[in-house]
C-alpha positions as CSV (number, residue, x, y, z in Angstrom):
1,X,83.5,65.3,81.1
2,X,87.0,66.4,80.4
3,X,86.3,69.8,81.9
4,X,84.9,68.1,85.1
5,X,88.1,65.9,85.2
6,X,90.3,69.0,84.8
7,X,88.4,70.8,87.6
8,X,88.7,67.9,90.0
9,X,92.4,67.6,89.1
10,X,92.8,71.3,89.8
11,X,91.0,71.1,93.1
12,X,93.1,68.0,94.1
13,X,96.3,69.9,93.2
14,X,95.1,72.9,95.2
15,X,94.4,70.7,98.2
16,X,97.7,69.0,97.9
17,X,99.4,72.4,97.7
18,X,97.5,73.6,100.8
19,X,98.5,70.5,102.7
20,X,102.1,70.9,101.7
21,X,102.0,74.6,102.9
22,X,100.5,73.6,106.2
23,X,103.2,71.0,106.7
24,X,105.9,73.5,105.8
25,X,104.4,76.0,108.3
26,X,104.2,73.3,111.0
27,X,107.8,72.4,110.6
28,X,109.0,76.0,110.3
29,X,109.6,76.4,114.0
30,X,111.9,73.3,113.9
31,X,114.0,75.0,111.3
32,X,114.4,78.3,113.2
33,X,117.8,79.0,114.5
34,X,118.0,78.3,118.3
35,X,119.0,81.9,118.8
36,X,115.6,83.0,117.4
37,X,113.7,80.6,119.5
38,X,115.6,81.7,122.6
39,X,114.8,85.3,121.7
40,X,111.1,84.6,121.6
41,X,111.3,82.9,125.0
42,X,113.1,85.9,126.6
43,X,110.6,88.2,124.9
44,X,107.7,86.4,126.7
45,X,109.5,86.8,130.0
46,X,110.0,90.5,129.3
47,X,106.3,90.8,128.5
48,X,105.4,89.2,131.9
49,X,107.1,92.3,133.4
50,X,106.4,95.3,131.2
51,X,104.6,96.1,128.0
52,X,103.6,99.0,125.8
53,X,99.8,99.1,126.3
54,X,98.3,100.8,129.3
55,X,95.6,98.9,131.2
56,X,92.9,100.4,133.3
57,X,89.6,99.0,134.7
58,X,88.8,95.5,133.7
59,X,89.0,93.8,130.4
60,X,91.6,93.5,127.6
61,X,91.4,97.1,126.4
62,X,89.0,98.9,128.7
63,X,90.1,102.3,129.8
64,X,87.1,104.2,131.4
65,X,83.5,105.1,131.1
66,X,82.7,108.7,130.1
67,X,79.3,110.5,129.8
68,X,77.9,110.4,126.3
69,X,78.1,113.6,124.4
70,X,75.3,115.2,122.4
71,X,74.7,113.4,119.1
72,X,76.8,110.5,120.3
73,X,76.1,107.5,118.0
74,X,73.8,105.0,119.7
75,X,76.2,102.2,118.8
76,X,78.8,103.7,121.2
77,X,76.5,103.7,124.2
78,X,77.0,101.0,126.9
79,X,73.4,100.3,127.6
80,X,74.0,98.0,130.5
81,X,76.0,100.6,132.4
82,X,73.6,103.3,131.4
83,X,70.6,101.4,132.7
84,X,72.0,101.8,136.2
85,X,71.1,105.5,136.3
86,X,70.0,108.5,134.3
87,X,73.2,109.1,132.5
88,X,74.2,107.6,129.1
89,X,77.7,106.1,129.3
90,X,80.2,105.3,126.6
91,X,82.6,102.5,127.3
92,X,85.8,104.1,126.1
93,X,88.6,101.9,124.7
94,X,91.9,103.8,124.6
95,X,95.4,102.6,124.1
96,X,98.5,104.7,123.7
97,X,99.7,105.1,120.1
98,X,102.1,102.4,119.2
99,X,105.8,103.2,119.8
100,X,108.0,103.1,116.7
101,X,111.3,101.5,117.5
102,X,114.2,100.9,115.2
103,X,117.0,98.5,116.2
104,X,120.7,98.4,115.2
105,X,123.1,95.6,116.1
106,X,126.8,96.2,115.4
107,X,127.7,94.0,112.4
108,X,131.5,94.5,112.7
109,X,133.9,91.6,112.8
110,X,135.2,92.6,116.2
111,X,131.9,91.4,117.7
112,X,132.8,87.8,116.7
113,X,134.8,87.2,119.8
114,X,134.6,85.4,123.1
115,X,137.2,84.8,125.7
116,X,136.0,81.2,126.4
117,X,134.2,78.5,124.5
118,X,131.7,78.4,127.4
119,X,130.5,81.9,126.5
120,X,128.6,83.3,123.6
121,X,130.3,85.6,121.2
122,X,129.5,89.3,121.6
123,X,127.7,89.1,118.2
124,X,125.5,86.2,119.2
125,X,124.6,87.8,122.5
126,X,123.9,91.2,120.8
127,X,121.8,89.4,118.2
128,X,119.8,87.6,121.0
129,X,119.2,90.8,122.9
130,X,118.2,92.7,119.8
131,X,115.7,90.0,118.7
132,X,114.3,89.6,122.2
133,X,113.6,93.3,122.5
134,X,112.1,93.5,119.0
135,X,109.9,90.5,119.7
136,X,108.7,91.9,123.0
137,X,107.9,95.2,121.2
138,X,105.9,93.5,118.5
139,X,104.1,91.4,121.1
140,X,103.2,94.6,123.0
141,X,101.6,96.2,120.0
142,X,104.6,98.4,119.1
143,X,106.0,98.8,115.6
144,X,109.6,97.7,115.1
145,X,112.2,97.7,112.4
146,X,115.9,97.8,111.6
147,X,118.3,100.6,110.9
148,X,120.2,98.4,108.3
149,X,119.3,96.1,105.5
150,X,117.1,96.5,102.4
151,X,114.2,97.6,104.5
152,X,116.1,99.9,106.8
153,X,113.9,102.6,108.4
154,X,110.6,100.7,107.8
155,X,108.4,99.8,110.8
156,X,106.4,96.6,111.0
157,X,103.6,95.7,113.3
158,X,102.3,92.4,114.6
159,X,104.0,89.3,115.8
160,X,104.0,87.9,112.2
161,X,106.7,90.4,111.3
162,X,109.2,89.0,113.7
163,X,110.6,86.2,111.5
164,X,111.1,88.7,108.7
165,X,113.1,91.0,111.1
166,X,115.0,88.1,112.5
167,X,116.1,86.8,109.0
168,X,117.1,90.3,108.0
169,X,119.2,90.8,111.1
170,X,120.9,87.4,111.0
171,X,121.9,87.7,107.4
172,X,123.3,91.2,107.8
173,X,126.8,91.6,106.2
174,X,129.8,92.6,108.2
175,X,130.3,95.7,106.2
176,X,126.8,97.1,106.9
177,X,126.9,100.8,107.6
178,X,127.0,102.5,111.0
179,X,123.6,103.4,112.4
180,X,122.0,106.1,110.2
181,X,120.0,108.7,112.2
182,X,118.6,110.1,109.0
183,X,116.4,107.0,108.8
184,X,114.7,107.9,112.0
185,X,111.3,109.6,112.2
186,X,111.3,112.6,114.5
187,X,110.6,111.6,118.1
188,X,111.0,107.9,117.2
189,X,112.9,105.4,119.3
190,X,116.2,103.7,118.5
191,X,118.1,100.9,120.3
192,X,121.8,100.5,119.4
193,X,123.5,97.3,120.5
194,X,127.3,97.1,120.3
195,X,130.4,96.7,122.4
196,X,130.9,100.5,121.8
197,X,134.6,100.1,121.8
198,X,134.7,103.2,119.6
199,X,136.8,106.3,119.8
200,X,135.0,109.1,121.7
201,X,134.7,111.2,118.7
202,X,132.9,108.5,116.7
203,X,130.5,107.9,119.6
204,X,129.9,111.7,119.8
205,X,129.2,111.9,116.1
206,X,126.7,109.1,116.1
207,X,124.8,110.3,119.1
208,X,124.7,113.8,117.9
209,X,123.0,112.7,114.8
210,X,120.2,110.9,116.7
211,X,119.8,113.8,119.1
212,X,119.3,116.1,116.1
213,X,116.3,114.2,114.8
214,X,115.3,114.3,117.7
215,X,115.1,110.6,118.8
216,X,114.9,108.8,122.0
217,X,117.9,106.5,122.2
218,X,118.8,103.4,124.2
219,X,122.4,102.0,124.1
220,X,123.0,98.4,125.1
221,X,126.8,97.8,125.6
222,X,127.6,94.1,125.3
223,X,131.1,93.2,126.6
224,X,132.9,90.0,127.3
225,X,134.1,89.7,130.9
226,X,137.7,89.5,129.7
227,X,137.3,93.0,128.2
228,X,136.2,94.4,131.5
229,X,139.0,93.0,133.6
230,X,142.1,91.5,131.9
231,X,142.4,87.9,133.0
232,X,145.6,86.8,131.2
233,X,149.1,86.3,132.4
234,X,152.5,85.5,130.9
235,X,153.3,86.1,127.2
236,X,150.1,86.5,125.2
237,X,149.6,87.1,121.5
238,X,146.6,89.3,120.7
239,X,145.2,89.1,117.2
240,X,142.9,91.7,115.7
241,X,139.6,90.8,114.1
242,X,139.3,93.8,111.8
243,X,142.5,93.8,109.7
244,X,144.6,95.1,112.6
245,X,148.1,93.8,113.2
246,X,148.7,91.1,115.9
247,X,150.3,92.3,119.1
248,X,152.5,90.1,121.4
249,X,153.0,91.2,125.0
250,X,155.0,89.8,127.8
251,X,154.0,89.6,131.5
252,X,150.5,90.7,130.6
253,X,149.5,90.5,134.3
254,X,151.6,93.6,134.9
255,X,149.5,95.5,132.5
256,X,146.2,94.6,134.2
257,X,145.9,97.6,136.5
258,X,146.6,100.1,133.7
259,X,144.2,98.2,131.4
260,X,141.4,98.1,134.0
261,X,141.8,101.9,134.6
262,X,141.7,102.5,130.9
263,X,138.5,100.5,130.5
264,X,136.8,102.3,133.4
265,X,137.8,105.6,131.9
266,X,136.3,104.5,128.5
267,X,133.0,103.4,130.1
268,X,132.8,106.7,132.1
269,X,133.4,108.6,128.8
270,X,130.6,106.6,127.2
271,X,128.2,107.5,130.0
272,X,129.1,111.1,129.8
273,X,128.6,111.3,126.0
274,X,125.4,109.3,126.3
275,X,124.1,111.6,129.0
276,X,125.0,114.7,127.0
277,X,122.7,113.5,124.2
278,X,120.0,112.2,126.6
279,X,120.7,108.5,125.7
280,X,120.5,105.8,128.3
281,X,123.4,103.4,128.5
282,X,122.9,99.8,129.7
283,X,126.0,97.6,130.3
284,X,125.6,93.8,129.8
285,X,128.3,91.1,130.3
286,X,128.1,88.0,128.2
287,X,128.6,85.8,131.3
288,X,125.4,87.1,132.8
289,X,121.8,86.2,131.7
290,X,120.4,88.9,129.5
291,X,116.9,89.2,131.0
292,X,117.7,91.8,133.8
293,X,119.3,94.2,131.5
294,X,116.5,93.8,128.9
295,X,113.8,94.3,131.4
296,X,115.2,97.6,132.5
297,X,115.8,98.7,128.9
298,X,112.3,97.7,127.7
299,X,110.7,99.4,130.7
300,X,112.3,102.7,129.7
301,X,111.2,102.2,126.1
302,X,107.6,101.7,127.0
303,X,107.4,104.1,130.0
304,X,107.6,101.4,132.6
305,X,104.0,100.3,132.2
306,X,103.3,97.0,133.9
307,X,100.7,94.3,133.4
308,X,97.5,94.8,135.2
């Protein structure tokens, strides 16, 4: 009797635990940061345009019929198609091997900046873009991972891996290392997301490391509009975000032409360095919606394959 009571109590406890877990899972989405939810929404929009699985013929994964070869297992024969003639046909299902993509979002303090409260910080927009691309990759059957964190260099498959990647990215420390090309598998894909306001020699060094793997590299340059064209006038105090000294300038509007020319020269240098190492550079402004830039970038990652 006591054993029966204990068994029933155990079953009741397991049932209660299961219900609690279900309730926790049901409310998990409500606890997700808005940035993650927005990233999943954008990923679905990306997937409406391009994806990583090729489609041919009809059906979810149908590619083509081919004649059966000698000693072909009977289980592989498509008997309905074969009944139409004298040839035995195999319904071949073929998908391209999953791409392996590692993502890196610049964790530096200088990304925590915006010129207006109406705009996202560069860090938030870079995080959103990184998560959206990762989610779209996972939804498309690719394998994705990060270049930083405790699981740096690992690839994960399936949409269930997305929360894990999102949490790892969003809890990344400011002092996380620069992207490490040594974590890449040969011929893998990498996406680096940053403002890339780096000295040319630093950019050259990083890209040279990825080219040596070799790796296919995409660069997403996220900039605030005030960084592209100086909008200020009068006396302005500029404060650094990475332990740099503050700088006060008078009549800032007089410096605008020189600043704009310097920024154009910097972006031109980035394009030249990227091209030298066969990396694609995409420029994105935080006052613009991210989808157009992400669509083009994702299309290059997956070879531009569209939904059938």
